[in-house]
Structure formats: C-alpha cells, structure tokens
N, C-alpha and C positions, 0 to 999 in steps of 0.2 A: 579439513576447514574448520575453522572456530567462529564463523558465522551464523549462528542460530536460525534456523528452519521453522518457518510461522506457518501453519493451513489457515485458509481462506475460513475456517470457524472462530479460531484465532484471533486473526487479524478483524474478522467483523466484530467482533464481543470486545477488543482493545479499542476502537475508533466507535464504537455505537453506531454501526449502520448495517444495516441490512445485506448479507451474502448476497439476494439478486441483485444490491447496486454494486456490489466487488464485481459479480460477472458483467456484469453491465461495462462497468470502466474498463473491466481486464478485454472485451471486443470491441471498446470502442478505442484504448492505447491510450487509456487517460487518469488510470489507475497507476499503484506504483509497479515496477517490473514482478512480473511472476514467472514461472515454468512448470512443466508438467514431469512429475517424479509417479511412473506408474500412472496411475489411471488421476492420482489428486494432483492439485495444484497448492503449487507452494511460493512462498516467499521470503527472501533473505530478509534478515532485520534489519541490515546495513542500508539496501532498496526503500525500504517501510521507510527508516528514519530521512532518507535522502529526499524522498517523494513528500514528506510529512513537512520538512523545512520547505521544499518549496513551493508545498500550498500555504505555508503561514506567510511567505515572505510578498507573494503573491496577492494576500488579502489583506494587504499591511495600506495603510491609506495616508498618503504625505511622503515627506521624506525621513528615512531612516535617522532614527536619533544617535 
C-alpha cells in the first residue's frame, strides 16, 4: 500500500483543528473517512485529500471560473 496513513494527532495539526473536533466529526460521519488500526484512529492520505477538496468546493461562492 503506497497511501500513507495519518494519525488523528497529525491530522489535527495539519488542518489546525482540535482533536476533539475530529472525534466529533468522526462520530457524526462528517469528517474524512477513518478507520481503527488496533486502538488508534487512522486516516488514509487520499481520503483526507478528497475530503479537503470537497470542503473547498462546498465553500465556494458563485460559479466556478
């Protein structure tokens, strides 16, 4: 597998969001796709990138140029 894995701590730092918010988003199903690896919550980099693109697209005002 060449898709790097990211911990919840690393993701929180990267997107400057508290870990508690990421846990809440995970509970609500609104954050990036995640999975448990043992006891740790992990994210695939490709899922993070896709989720960030979706967030960017949803936040745009008006038609895309």
